[in-house]
DSSP file (Angstrom, degrees, kcal/mol; ACC not computed):
  #  RESIDUE AA STRUCTURE BP1 BP2  ACC     N-H-->O    O-->H-N    N-H-->O    O-->H-N    TCO  KAPPA ALPHA  PHI   PSI    X-CA   Y-CA   Z-CA
    1    1 A M              0   0    0      0, 0.0     2,-0.1     0, 0.0     0, 0.0   0.000 360.0 360.0 360.0 126.0   16.2   -3.3   26.2
    2    2 A P        -     0   0    0      0, 0.0     2,-0.3     0, 0.0    38,-0.2  -0.470 360.0-152.5 -71.9 145.2   13.2   -3.9   23.9
    3    3 A Y        -     0   0    0     36,-2.5     3,-0.1    -2,-0.1     6,-0.0  -0.714  28.7-101.5-114.6 168.4   11.2   -7.0   24.6
    4    4 A K  S    S-     0   0    0     -2,-0.3     2,-0.3     1,-0.1    -1,-0.1   0.869  89.5 -31.7 -55.2 -47.9    9.1   -8.9   22.2
    5    5 A N  S  > S-     0   0    0     34,-0.1     4,-2.4    32,-0.1    31,-0.2  -0.919  74.3 -76.6-160.6-179.2    5.7   -7.6   23.3
    6    6 A L  H  > S+     0   0    0     29,-2.1     4,-2.7    -2,-0.3     5,-0.2   0.927 125.1  54.6 -52.6 -50.5    3.8   -6.2   26.4
    7    7 A S  H  > S+     0   0    0      1,-0.2     4,-1.9     2,-0.2    -1,-0.2   0.939 110.6  43.9 -57.1 -51.7    3.3   -9.6   27.8
    8    8 A H  H  > S+     0   0    0      1,-0.2     4,-2.2     2,-0.2    -1,-0.2   0.891 112.0  55.2 -67.7 -40.0    7.1  -10.5   27.7
    9    9 A L  H  X S+     0   0    0     -4,-2.4     4,-2.5    29,-0.2     8,-0.3   0.920 108.8  47.5 -47.7 -50.8    7.9   -7.0   29.1
   10   10 A L  H  < S+     0   0    0     -4,-2.7    -2,-0.2     1,-0.2     7,-0.2   0.855 112.2  49.3 -65.1 -35.4    5.6   -7.6   32.0
   11   11 A L  H  < S+     0   0    0     -4,-1.9    -1,-0.2    -5,-0.2    -2,-0.2   0.847 119.0  37.5 -72.1 -40.3    7.1  -11.0   32.7
   12   12 A S  H  < S+     0   0    0     -4,-2.2     2,-0.6    -5,-0.2    -2,-0.2   0.700 109.5  57.5 -91.0 -21.5   10.6   -9.8   32.6
   13   13 A S     X  -     0   0    0     -4,-2.5     4,-2.3    -5,-0.2    -1,-0.1  -0.939  52.0-168.9-121.8 117.7   10.6   -6.4   34.2
   14   14 A S  H  > S+     0   0    0     -2,-0.6     4,-2.9     2,-0.2     5,-0.2   0.862  92.1  53.5 -69.8 -34.6    9.4   -5.9   37.7
   15   15 A S  H  > S+     0   0    0      2,-0.2     4,-2.2     1,-0.2    -1,-0.2   0.929 111.1  46.8 -69.7 -39.1    9.3   -2.1   37.4
   16   16 A S  H  > S+     0   0    0     -7,-0.2     4,-3.2     2,-0.2    -2,-0.2   0.936 114.2  48.8 -61.2 -46.8    7.1   -2.3   34.2
   17   17 A R  H  X S+     0   0    0     -4,-2.3     4,-2.5    -8,-0.3    -2,-0.2   0.889 110.0  49.7 -58.8 -45.3    4.9   -4.8   36.0
   18   18 A N  H  X S+     0   0    0     -4,-2.9     4,-0.6     2,-0.2    -1,-0.2   0.911 113.9  46.8 -55.1 -47.4    4.6   -2.6   39.0
   19   19 A Y  H >< S+     0   0    0     -4,-2.2     3,-1.1     1,-0.2     4,-0.5   0.933 111.8  50.8 -65.2 -47.5    3.7    0.4   36.8
   20   20 A F  H >< S+     0   0    0     -4,-3.2     3,-1.2     1,-0.3    -1,-0.2   0.908 110.2  47.6 -62.2 -42.5    1.2   -1.5   34.7
   21   21 A F  H 3< S+     0   0    0     -4,-2.5    -1,-0.3     1,-0.2    -2,-0.2   0.541 102.8  63.1 -77.1  -4.6   -0.7   -2.9   37.7
   22   22 A S  T << S+     0   0    0     -3,-1.1    -1,-0.2    -4,-0.6    -2,-0.2   0.544  88.7  93.0 -88.3  -3.8   -0.9    0.5   39.3
   23   23 A L  S <  S-     0   0    0     -3,-1.2     2,-0.0    -4,-0.5    -3,-0.0  -0.428  93.0 -90.4 -81.4 155.8   -3.0    1.7   36.3
   24   24 A P    >>  -     0   0    0      0, 0.0     4,-2.4     0, 0.0     3,-0.5  -0.400  38.1-113.8 -63.8 146.7   -6.8    1.6   36.4
   25   25 A G  H 3> S+     0   0    0      1,-0.2     4,-2.1     2,-0.2     5,-0.2   0.857 116.4  55.7 -46.6 -45.7   -8.3   -1.8   35.0
   26   26 A E  H 3> S+     0   0    0      1,-0.2     4,-1.7     2,-0.2    -1,-0.2   0.914 108.4  48.3 -59.9 -42.1   -9.8   -0.1   32.0
   27   27 A V  H <> S+     0   0    0     -3,-0.5     4,-2.3     1,-0.2    -2,-0.2   0.929 108.8  54.2 -65.7 -47.8   -6.4    1.3   31.0
   28   28 A Q  H  X S+     0   0    0     -4,-2.4     4,-1.7     1,-0.2    -1,-0.2   0.883 106.9  51.1 -51.5 -41.7   -4.8   -2.1   31.5
   29   29 A L  H  X S+     0   0    0     -4,-2.1     4,-1.0     2,-0.2    -1,-0.2   0.867 109.5  48.7 -66.7 -38.5   -7.3   -3.6   29.1
   30   30 A I  H  < S+     0   0    0     -4,-1.7     4,-0.5     1,-0.2    -1,-0.2   0.853 111.7  51.1 -69.2 -36.4   -6.7   -1.0   26.4
   31   31 A L  H >< S+     0   0    0     -4,-2.3     3,-0.8     1,-0.2    -2,-0.2   0.850 104.8  56.4 -64.1 -36.8   -2.9   -1.7   26.9
   32   32 A R  H >< S+     0   0    0     -4,-1.7     3,-1.0     1,-0.3    -1,-0.2   0.777 100.8  57.5 -72.8 -28.4   -3.4   -5.4   26.5
   33   33 A D  T 3< S+     0   0    0     -4,-1.0    -1,-0.3     1,-0.2     3,-0.2   0.713 105.3  51.5 -76.1 -14.3   -5.0   -4.7   23.1
   34   34 A Q  T X  S+     0   0    0     -3,-0.8     3,-3.0    -4,-0.5     4,-0.5   0.166  75.8 130.4-102.2  16.3   -1.7   -2.9   22.1
   35   35 A N  G X   +     0   0    0     -3,-1.0   -29,-2.1     1,-0.3     3,-1.4   0.812  69.3  46.8 -33.8 -57.2    0.4   -6.0   23.2
   36   36 A E  G 3  S+     0   0    0      1,-0.2    -1,-0.3    -3,-0.2    -2,-0.1   0.519 110.4  52.9 -82.7  -1.6    2.3   -6.3   20.0
   37   37 A F  G <  S+     0   0    0     -3,-3.0     2,-0.5     1,-0.0    -1,-0.2   0.367  91.6  79.3-113.1  10.0    3.2   -2.6   19.8
   38   38 A I    <   +     0   0    0     -3,-1.4   -29,-0.2    -4,-0.5     3,-0.1  -0.958  40.7 150.7-118.6 128.4    4.7   -2.1   23.3
   39   39 A H        +     0   0    0     -2,-0.5   -36,-2.5     1,-0.2     2,-0.3   0.532  58.8  40.9-130.3 -13.4    8.3   -3.2   23.8
   40   40 A T  S  > S-     0   0    0    -38,-0.2     4,-2.1     1,-0.1    -1,-0.2  -0.872  79.6-112.2-135.8 166.8    9.8   -0.9   26.5
   41   41 A L  H  > S+     0   0    0     -2,-0.3     4,-2.8     2,-0.2     5,-0.2   0.867 118.5  57.6 -67.9 -36.6    8.8    0.7   29.7
   42   42 A F  H  > S+     0   0    0      2,-0.2     4,-2.9     1,-0.2     5,-0.2   0.963 107.2  45.4 -51.8 -57.6    9.0    4.0   27.9
   43   43 A E  H  > S+     0   0    0      1,-0.2     4,-2.9     2,-0.2     5,-0.3   0.900 112.1  52.1 -58.3 -41.6    6.5    2.9   25.4
   44   44 A L  H  X S+     0   0    0     -4,-2.1     4,-2.6     2,-0.2    -1,-0.2   0.960 112.7  44.8 -57.2 -50.6    4.2    1.5   28.1
   45   45 A R  H  X S+     0   0    0     -4,-2.8     4,-2.8     2,-0.2     5,-0.2   0.925 113.6  51.0 -59.2 -45.8    4.4    4.8   30.0
   46   46 A R  H  X S+     0   0    0     -4,-2.9     4,-2.1     1,-0.2    -2,-0.2   0.953 114.2  43.2 -63.0 -49.8    3.7    6.9   26.8
   47   47 A N  H  X S+     0   0    0     -4,-2.9     4,-2.7     1,-0.2    -1,-0.2   0.868 112.8  50.7 -69.2 -36.0    0.8    4.9   25.8
   48   48 A A  H  X S+     0   0    0     -4,-2.6     4,-2.3    -5,-0.3    -1,-0.2   0.906 111.3  48.4 -64.0 -40.5   -0.7    4.7   29.2
   49   49 A E  H  X S+     0   0    0     -4,-2.8     4,-1.9     2,-0.2    -2,-0.2   0.900 110.3  53.3 -70.5 -36.4   -0.4    8.5   29.6
   50   50 A H  H  X S+     0   0    0     -4,-2.1     4,-1.3    -5,-0.2    -2,-0.2   0.949 111.6  45.6 -55.3 -52.4   -2.0    9.0   26.1
   51   51 A I  H  < S+     0   0    0     -4,-2.7     3,-0.4     1,-0.2     4,-0.4   0.908 111.7  50.7 -61.9 -37.6   -5.0    6.8   27.1
   52   52 A L  H >< S+     0   0    0     -4,-2.3     3,-0.9     1,-0.2    -1,-0.2   0.840 106.6  55.5 -68.2 -33.7   -5.3    8.6   30.5
   53   53 A K  H 3< S+     0   0    0     -4,-1.9    -1,-0.2     1,-0.2    -2,-0.2   0.742 101.7  59.7 -68.0 -28.1   -5.4   12.0   28.7
   54   54 A Q  T 3<        0   0    0     -4,-1.3    -1,-0.2    -3,-0.4    -2,-0.2   0.611 360.0 360.0 -81.8  -7.0   -8.2   10.8   26.6
   55   55 A K    <         0   0    0     -3,-0.9    -1,-0.2    -4,-0.4    -2,-0.2   0.429 360.0 360.0 -81.7 360.0  -10.5   10.2   29.6
């Protein structure tokens, strides 16, 4: 189920929240900047993996 944004996803989905907080702080900050573009756990994982590959 798509959520309004990353913030809403993290508030509503414990699996998304657990995944997000398992990521390095720097990655979390970049993902927060993408708040309006992340609506599902799939998008969260995809974006995080892309960021991690860039490092």
